[in-house]
C-alpha positions as CSV (number, residue, x, y, z in Angstrom):
1,M,15.1,2.0,-16.5
2,G,11.6,3.1,-16.7
3,D,8.2,3.4,-18.8
4,G,8.5,6.8,-19.3
5,L,4.9,7.6,-18.0
6,S,5.4,8.2,-14.4
7,P,7.6,10.2,-12.2
8,R,10.2,8.2,-10.1
9,R,11.7,8.7,-6.7
10,V,15.0,7.3,-5.1
11,L,14.7,5.8,-1.7
12,Y,17.1,6.2,1.1
13,N,19.2,3.1,0.0
14,G,19.6,4.4,-3.5
15,N,17.0,1.8,-5.2
16,E,14.6,3.8,-7.6
17,I,11.1,3.5,-7.6
18,P,8.0,4.3,-10.0
19,G,5.9,7.5,-8.6
20,I,2.7,5.5,-9.1
21,G,1.7,1.7,-8.8
22,M,-1.0,-0.5,-9.0
23,G,-2.7,-2.4,-6.0
24,T,-3.8,-5.9,-6.3
25,F,-6.0,-6.5,-3.6
26,G,-9.5,-7.5,-5.3
27,S,-11.7,-6.0,-2.1
28,D,-13.5,-9.3,-1.9
29,R,-15.4,-8.5,-5.3
30,Y,-13.0,-9.6,-8.0
31,S,-11.6,-12.9,-8.9
32,P,-7.9,-13.5,-8.8
33,A,-8.1,-14.2,-12.5
34,E,-9.5,-10.5,-13.1
35,V,-6.9,-9.2,-10.8
36,A,-4.1,-11.1,-13.0
37,A,-5.9,-9.8,-16.4
38,A,-5.8,-6.2,-15.2
39,V,-2.0,-6.7,-14.1
40,A,-1.0,-7.9,-17.7
41,G,-2.8,-5.0,-19.2
42,A,-1.4,-2.6,-16.8
43,I,2.2,-3.5,-17.7
44,R,1.6,-3.1,-21.4
45,G,0.0,0.3,-20.5
46,G,3.0,1.3,-18.7
47,Y,2.7,0.5,-14.9
48,R,6.0,-0.8,-13.3
49,L,5.2,-0.8,-9.6
50,F,3.2,-3.5,-8.1
51,D,1.6,-4.3,-4.9
52,C,1.3,-7.5,-4.0
53,A,0.5,-9.5,-0.8
54,A,0.1,-13.2,0.1
55,V,-3.5,-12.9,1.9
56,Y,-4.7,-11.3,-1.6
57,G,-4.9,-15.2,-2.8
58,N,-3.7,-14.1,-6.2
59,E,0.0,-14.2,-6.1
60,D,0.1,-17.4,-8.1
61,L,-1.6,-16.0,-11.1
62,I,-0.3,-13.0,-11.1
63,G,3.4,-14.5,-11.1
64,A,2.6,-16.1,-14.4
65,V,1.5,-12.8,-15.6
66,F,4.9,-11.3,-14.4
67,E,6.7,-14.3,-16.3
68,E,5.1,-14.2,-19.4
69,A,5.7,-10.3,-19.5
70,I,9.3,-10.6,-18.8
71,N,9.8,-13.8,-21.4
72,S,8.1,-12.1,-24.1
73,G,10.1,-9.1,-23.9
74,V,7.3,-6.7,-22.9
75,V,9.4,-5.5,-19.8
76,K,12.7,-6.4,-18.3
77,R,12.7,-7.8,-14.7
78,E,14.9,-4.7,-13.6
79,E,12.0,-2.3,-14.7
80,L,9.3,-3.8,-12.4
81,F,9.4,-2.8,-8.8
82,I,7.3,-5.4,-6.8
83,F,5.7,-5.5,-3.3
84,S,4.8,-8.1,-1.1
85,K,4.0,-8.6,2.4
86,V,4.0,-11.1,5.1
87,W,0.7,-12.0,6.6
88,N,-0.3,-12.0,10.5
89,D,0.0,-15.5,10.7
90,R,3.6,-15.9,9.7
91,H,5.3,-13.5,12.0
92,G,6.7,-16.4,14.2
93,R,10.3,-17.4,14.4
94,G,11.6,-18.6,11.0
95,E,8.0,-17.8,9.4
96,V,9.0,-15.0,7.6
97,L,11.2,-16.5,5.4
98,L,9.1,-19.3,4.5
99,S,6.4,-16.8,3.8
100,L,8.5,-14.9,1.2
101,A,9.8,-18.2,-0.2
102,K,6.2,-19.0,-1.1
103,T,5.7,-15.7,-2.5
104,L,8.8,-15.9,-4.4
105,R,7.3,-19.4,-5.8
106,D,4.1,-17.9,-6.6
107,L,5.3,-14.6,-8.2
108,R,8.0,-16.5,-10.2
109,L,10.7,-14.1,-9.1
110,D,14.2,-14.6,-7.5
111,Y,13.5,-11.4,-5.3
112,V,11.1,-8.6,-4.4
113,D,11.8,-5.1,-4.7
114,A,10.1,-4.5,-1.4
115,F,8.6,-6.8,1.6
116,F,6.3,-5.4,4.2
117,V,5.2,-6.4,7.3
118,H,1.4,-6.1,6.5
119,W,-0.2,-5.4,10.0
120,P,2.2,-4.8,13.0
121,F,0.6,-7.7,15.3
122,P,-0.1,-11.3,14.7
123,N,-3.8,-10.9,14.9
124,Y,-4.9,-13.4,12.4
125,H,-8.5,-13.2,10.7
126,E,-9.5,-15.3,7.9
127,P,-9.9,-13.6,4.6
128,G,-13.5,-12.4,3.5
129,C,-14.5,-12.5,7.3
130,D,-17.4,-10.0,8.4
131,G,-16.7,-7.0,10.3
132,D,-18.1,-8.6,13.5
133,A,-15.3,-11.3,13.3
134,R,-12.7,-11.4,16.2
135,N,-9.9,-13.9,16.9
136,P,-9.7,-14.5,20.9
137,N,-5.6,-14.8,20.5
138,S,-5.5,-11.4,19.2
139,T,-3.2,-9.1,21.2
140,P,-2.2,-5.7,21.6
141,F,0.9,-4.4,19.6
142,S,4.1,-4.8,21.6
143,P,7.3,-3.6,20.3
144,D,9.4,-6.6,21.5
145,R,7.2,-9.1,19.3
146,F,7.6,-6.7,16.5
147,M,11.2,-6.5,16.6
148,A,11.5,-10.2,16.6
149,T,9.2,-9.8,13.4
150,W,11.4,-7.3,11.9
151,Q,14.9,-8.9,12.5
152,Q,13.8,-11.8,10.3
153,M,13.0,-9.0,7.8
154,E,16.3,-7.7,8.1
155,R,17.9,-10.9,7.2
156,L,15.9,-10.9,4.1
157,V,17.6,-8.2,2.9
158,D,21.1,-9.7,3.9
159,M,20.1,-12.8,1.8
160,G,19.4,-10.5,-1.1
161,L,15.9,-11.9,-1.1
162,A,14.3,-8.5,-0.7
163,R,15.8,-4.9,-2.0
164,S,14.2,-3.1,0.5
165,I,11.9,-4.0,3.7
166,G,8.8,-1.6,4.8
167,M,6.4,-1.4,7.5
168,S,2.6,-0.8,7.0
169,N,-0.6,0.3,9.1
170,M,1.9,2.2,11.8
171,T,1.5,4.9,13.9
172,V,4.1,7.5,15.5
173,P,4.2,5.9,18.5
174,K,4.7,2.5,17.2
175,L,7.5,3.8,14.8
176,E,8.9,5.7,17.9
177,A,9.0,2.6,19.7
178,V,10.8,0.2,17.2
179,L,12.9,2.5,14.8
180,K,15.6,3.1,17.0
181,R,16.2,-0.6,17.4
182,C,16.1,-1.5,14.1
183,R,19.7,-2.4,12.2
184,I,17.9,-1.7,8.8
185,K,15.3,1.0,8.8
186,P,12.2,0.6,6.6
187,A,12.7,1.9,3.3
188,V,9.0,2.5,2.7
189,L,6.0,2.8,4.8
190,E,2.2,1.9,3.5
191,M,-0.1,4.0,4.9
192,E,-3.9,4.9,4.2
193,L,-3.6,8.4,2.8
194,H,-6.3,10.2,0.6
195,P,-8.0,13.8,0.7
196,C,-10.1,13.1,3.5
197,F,-7.7,11.2,5.6
198,Q,-4.1,12.9,5.5
199,Q,-2.3,11.9,8.5
200,P,0.0,14.8,8.3
201,R,1.7,13.7,11.7
202,L,2.7,10.3,10.5
203,F,3.3,11.4,6.9
204,D,5.9,14.1,8.2
205,Y,7.7,11.8,10.9
206,C,8.1,9.6,7.9
207,V,9.3,12.0,5.5
208,A,11.7,13.4,8.0
209,R,13.5,10.1,8.6
210,G,13.8,9.5,5.0
211,I,10.8,6.6,4.8
212,Q,8.9,6.8,1.6
213,P,5.2,7.1,1.9
214,I,3.0,4.7,0.0
215,A,-0.7,5.5,-0.2
216,Y,-3.2,3.0,0.1
217,C,-6.6,3.9,-0.6
218,P,-5.5,6.9,-2.7
219,L,-9.3,7.4,-4.1
220,G,-11.2,6.6,-0.9
221,S,-11.5,2.9,-2.2
222,P,-15.2,3.3,-3.0
223,N,-15.2,-0.8,-3.8
224,R,-13.5,-1.7,-0.2
225,P,-15.2,-4.9,1.4
226,E,-18.5,-3.8,2.9
227,R,-17.3,-4.8,6.4
228,D,-15.1,-1.5,6.1
229,K,-17.8,0.7,5.7
230,T,-19.6,2.7,8.0
231,P,-22.3,5.6,7.8
232,E,-20.1,8.3,8.7
233,D,-17.5,7.4,5.7
234,L,-16.9,10.5,3.5
235,V,-16.6,10.3,-0.3
236,D,-13.4,11.9,-1.3
237,M,-14.2,12.5,-5.0
238,E,-17.2,14.1,-3.6
239,Q,-15.8,16.7,-2.0
240,P,-15.9,20.3,-2.6
241,E,-11.8,21.1,-2.9
242,V,-11.6,18.0,-5.2
243,L,-14.3,18.8,-7.4
244,A,-13.5,22.4,-7.9
245,A,-9.8,21.5,-8.8
246,A,-11.4,18.8,-11.3
247,R,-13.8,21.5,-12.9
248,A,-10.3,23.7,-13.3
249,H,-8.6,21.0,-15.1
250,G,-11.3,19.7,-16.8
251,I,-9.9,15.9,-15.3
252,H,-11.9,13.4,-13.3
253,P,-11.9,14.0,-9.3
254,S,-9.8,10.6,-9.3
255,A,-7.1,12.3,-11.1
256,V,-6.9,15.0,-8.9
257,C,-6.7,12.8,-5.8
258,L,-3.6,11.1,-7.4
259,K,-2.1,14.4,-8.4
260,W,-2.5,15.6,-4.9
261,A,-0.6,12.5,-3.7
262,I,2.2,12.5,-5.8
263,Q,2.7,16.5,-5.4
264,R,2.4,15.7,-1.6
265,G,5.4,13.3,-2.2
266,A,3.5,10.1,-1.5
267,I,3.4,7.0,-3.9
268,P,-0.3,6.3,-4.7
269,I,-1.2,2.5,-5.6
270,P,-4.8,2.6,-6.9
271,F,-6.5,-0.5,-7.7
272,S,-9.0,-1.2,-10.8
273,V,-9.7,-4.0,-13.0
274,H,-11.0,-1.9,-15.7
275,E,-8.9,-0.8,-18.4
276,K,-10.3,2.3,-19.1
277,N,-9.6,3.2,-15.1
278,Y,-6.5,1.7,-14.5
279,L,-4.9,3.6,-17.6
280,A,-6.6,7.1,-16.5
281,N,-4.8,6.6,-13.2
282,L,-1.3,6.2,-14.6
283,R,-2.3,9.0,-16.8
284,A,-3.3,11.0,-14.1
285,S,0.6,11.1,-12.7
286,Q,1.2,13.3,-16.2
287,G,0.2,16.3,-17.3
288,E,-0.8,19.8,-15.8
289,P,0.0,19.8,-11.9
290,L,-2.5,21.2,-9.3
291,T,-1.7,24.7,-8.5
292,G,-0.3,25.6,-5.2
293,E,-3.8,27.4,-4.4
294,E,-5.4,23.8,-4.9
295,M,-2.9,21.9,-2.7
296,A,-3.6,24.4,-0.1
297,A,-7.4,23.8,-0.4
298,L,-6.8,20.1,-0.6
299,A,-5.1,20.3,2.4
300,K,-8.1,21.9,4.4
301,A,-10.4,18.9,3.3
302,D,-8.7,16.7,5.7
303,K,-11.4,15.4,8.0
304,N,-9.6,12.5,9.6
305,C,-11.9,10.1,8.0
306,R,-10.2,6.8,8.4
307,L,-11.7,4.2,6.0
308,I,-9.8,1.1,7.0
309,K,-10.2,0.9,10.4
310,G,-8.9,-2.8,11.3
311,Q,-11.6,-3.8,13.9
312,V,-11.4,-7.6,12.9
313,F,-7.8,-7.2,14.4
314,L,-9.1,-6.1,17.9
315,W,-8.1,-8.2,21.0
316,P,-10.2,-9.0,23.9
317,G,-11.0,-6.0,26.2
318,A,-10.2,-3.4,23.4
319,R,-12.8,-0.9,23.4
320,S,-12.9,0.2,19.9
321,W,-11.1,0.3,16.3
322,E,-9.3,3.2,17.4
323,D,-7.5,1.3,20.2
324,L,-5.5,-0.3,17.1
325,W,-4.2,3.5,16.2
326,E,-3.8,5.0,20.0
327,S,-6.7,7.4,18.7
328,E,-4.1,9.0,16.4
């Protein structure tokens, strides 16, 4: 199985997964049709891993792209590895299955290769809201409440509707509270990862337990929503360690960020609607690797600069967005 263009990894459950994928969150800047068109071009260009989610509001159009690509012989279903996620307002009893059922209808699939709990609490906000929005019903993380959701996820594996299940936006304390209670442990964990935010403790914790890290915002997400931008944010592709490696290899700084993620052991899922960019992202997984010295230098670029702070999920009485992450 394969496109021959990207490295591949094997999850603890034996499922094979491409080593680089494409995100589909339009960052509030692109229409569902633009994102779906990019997915169509990406499949033709060799991508086989796609990171979807119900809350992105484009799964129906992306599903039409998947169906056309499969029916026309461009790709076989078993060559694709497709993610989706349950949104925060569907954590209740029986809701996870209903959420996946809608996703499968929209994506025109019989199963997803991995299904994630998008955020580890039911703190809902309207898509596209501003950074000051707050839901008065939001609550802190609860291991018991999370496990009630996770047990529904496990049943999706039993039913054959999800080949793997995963978590997202977790921390080591949260994982410590729930992993020992899982009947089926997560095969994958999505986390923000880029040179200026390397999360070494969480990354190493997952690797040590056979959980594959999936890197979102691998380029520092320059087109992330305005609500997620703050004056102190750093630009990964302007960091001296990134620029030095780019000059040495004659490549764009974005390729350095992706090579760093892949060589570290993560699976990056960069997003772009521009063909030149998303094909360049895929090619970054090929060619000359970064040297050991360059990887060591990039490790020192970590500034603990979290870009997706999640402040819209804060509960009444929370002090700041850092409360969502136990100040990790």
